[in-house]
C-alpha positions in Angstrom: 5.8 -24.7 5.4 2.7 -24.1 3.3 0.4 -25.3 6.3 2.1 -22.6 8.6 1.6 -19.9 6.0 -2.1 -21.0 5.5 -2.7 -20.6 9.2 -1.1 -17.1 9.1 -3.4 -16.3 6.2 -6.6 -17.0 8.0 -5.3 -15.4 11.2 -4.8 -12.2 9.2 -8.6 -11.9 8.9 -9.0 -11.7 12.7 -9.0 -8.2 14.1 -5.8 -7.1 15.8 -7.5 -6.7 19.2 -9.0 -10.3 19.1 -5.6 -11.7 18.1 -3.9 -9.9 21.1 -6.6 -11.4 23.4 -6.2 -15.0 22.0 -2.4 -14.8 22.3 -2.6 -13.4 26.0 -5.1 -16.1 26.9 -2.9 -18.8 25.6 0.1 -17.4 27.5 -1.9 -17.2 30.8 -3.1 -20.9 30.4 0.4 -22.1 29.8 1.6 -20.1 32.8 -1.0 -21.6 35.0 -0.1 -25.2 33.7 3.6 -24.4 34.3 2.8 -23.3 37.9 1.0 -26.5 38.6 3.8 -28.7 37.4 6.4 -26.7 39.3 4.4 -26.9 42.4 4.3 -30.8 42.2 8.1 -30.9 41.4 8.9 -29.0 44.6 6.7 -31.5 46.6 7.5 -34.9 45.2 5.3 -36.6 47.9 2.2 -35.4 46.1 3.1 -37.7 43.1 3.5 -40.7 45.4 0.1 -40.3 47.0 -1.6 -41.4 43.8 0.5 -44.5 43.6 0.0 -45.8 47.1 -2.3 -48.7 47.6 -5.7 -48.2 49.3 -5.5 -48.4 53.1 -6.6 -51.7 54.4 -10.0 -51.6 56.0 -10.2 -52.6 59.7 -12.8 -55.2 58.9 -10.4 -57.0 56.4 -7.6 -56.8 59.0 -9.8 -58.2 61.7 -10.7 -61.2 59.3 -7.2 -61.9 58.4 -6.1 -61.7 62.1 -9.0 -64.0 63.1 -8.0 -66.6 60.4 -4.4 -66.4 61.5 -5.0 -67.0 65.1 -7.4 -69.9 64.3 -4.6 -71.4 62.2 -2.2 -71.2 65.0 0.0 -68.1 64.1 1.5 -65.9 66.6 0.4 -62.3 65.8 1.7 -58.9 67.0 1.6 -55.3 65.8 5.0 -53.7 65.2 6.5 -50.7 63.4 8.8 -51.3 60.6 10.5 -49.8 57.5 7.9 -49.5 54.7 8.8 -50.0 51.0 8.4 -46.3 50.2 10.4 -43.0 50.8 9.4 -40.0 52.8 10.2 -36.6 51.6 13.7 -36.7 52.9 14.5 -39.9 50.8 14.5 -42.1 53.8 12.5 -45.3 54.3 9.3 -44.3 56.0 8.5 -46.3 59.1 4.9 -47.5 59.7 2.7 -50.0 61.5 2.3 -53.6 60.2 1.4 -57.1 61.5 4.2 -59.5 62.4 3.1 -63.1 61.9 5.0 -66.3 62.6 3.9 -69.8 62.9 5.4 -71.6 66.1 6.8 -74.5 64.1 10.5 -74.6 63.8 12.2 -74.8 60.4 15.6 -76.5 59.7 17.2 -73.1 58.9 20.8 -73.3 57.6 20.7 -69.6 56.8 19.1 -66.4 57.9 17.7 -64.2 55.1 15.3 -61.4 54.3 13.0 -60.9 51.3 12.2 -57.2 51.2 10.3 -54.7 49.0 12.6 -51.8 48.6 12.1 -48.9 46.0 14.9 -48.8 43.5 16.7 -52.0 44.8 16.6 -55.3 42.9 18.2 -58.7 43.3 19.0 -60.6 40.2 16.5 -63.4 39.6 13.7 -61.7 41.5 10.7 -59.7 40.4 11.4 -55.9 40.1 11.2 -54.0 43.5 12.3 -57.1 45.5 15.7 -57.4 47.4 17.1 -60.5 48.9 19.5 -60.1 51.8 21.6 -62.9 53.2 21.8 -62.2 57.0 23.8 -65.2 58.2 24.9 -68.6 56.7 24.4 -69.5 53.1 21.2 -70.2 51.2 21.2 -73.2 48.8 20.4 -72.6 45.2 17.2 -74.7 45.6 16.1 -72.4 48.6 17.0 -69.3 46.5 14.9 -70.4 43.7 11.9 -71.1 45.9 12.3 -67.8 47.5 12.6 -66.1 44.1 9.3 -67.9 42.9 7.4 -66.1 45.6 8.1 -62.8 44.2 6.5 -64.0 40.8 3.5 -65.4 42.6 0.2 -64.0 41.2 -1.5 -64.8 44.6 1.0 -62.9 46.6 -0.8 -60.8 49.2 -1.2 -57.2 47.8 0.2 -54.3 49.6 2.9 -54.4 52.1 4.5 -57.9 52.4 8.1 -59.0 53.4 9.5 -62.3 54.7 12.5 -63.1 57.0 14.0 -66.4 57.8 15.8 -66.1 61.4 15.8 -67.8 64.7 14.6 -71.0 63.1 11.2 -69.4 62.3 9.8 -67.8 59.2 8.5 -64.4 60.0 5.9 -62.6 57.8 5.4 -58.8 57.9 2.4 -57.4 56.2 -0.6 -55.0 56.3 -3.1 -57.9 56.4 -4.5 -56.6 53.1 -5.0 -60.3 51.8 -7.7 -61.3 54.3 -8.2 -65.1 54.9 -6.9 -65.8 51.5 -3.6 -64.0 52.4 -3.2 -66.0 55.6 -3.8 -69.2 53.6 -1.1 -68.1 51.1 1.3 -67.5 54.0 0.8 -71.0 55.2 1.5 -72.2 51.8 4.8 -70.3 51.8 5.7 -71.9 55.1 5.0 -75.3 53.7 7.3 -74.6 50.6 10.1 -73.0 52.6 10.3 -74.9 55.9 12.5 -77.6 54.7 14.6 -75.6 52.2 15.9 -72.8 54.4 
């Protein structure tokens, strides 16, 4: 309380006109700051723009695709639900690459490992959702799939996996380049006999 009284004491030596100007300037600055905050709240997409990953360069995508084709992957461009929301709260659709290796796996189940905002499957890293599409996944397979979500070498950016039609399908933005393709091949080796 003494501190507040001492500020008032020093403030009393300032002429009345200057005090009014200082108070008005502080109110105007707070009004401008409040206006900026309210403008961002009305358009939530502006906050998300800062969190999105950098766009993948065409050169990095070309290198990843070249390495994938050399390794024997089948590659196509598709449109798919992305792991972020549009202004209407719906999953945004966007372009990505679909990779699959033409080696059959011994699939007893069909499943999808997806990145979805707000969703989470117990046993998986935050932001990851596991969906059982058909059949049942063994506990050993479930553990191997969950381990992928904790992998430090996981390709950055958009990356999802599905096991269906006796193949492992990978959907990604090719942000990992050649190293990302090698990592996908490692995932195939780990998962092909477990699914």
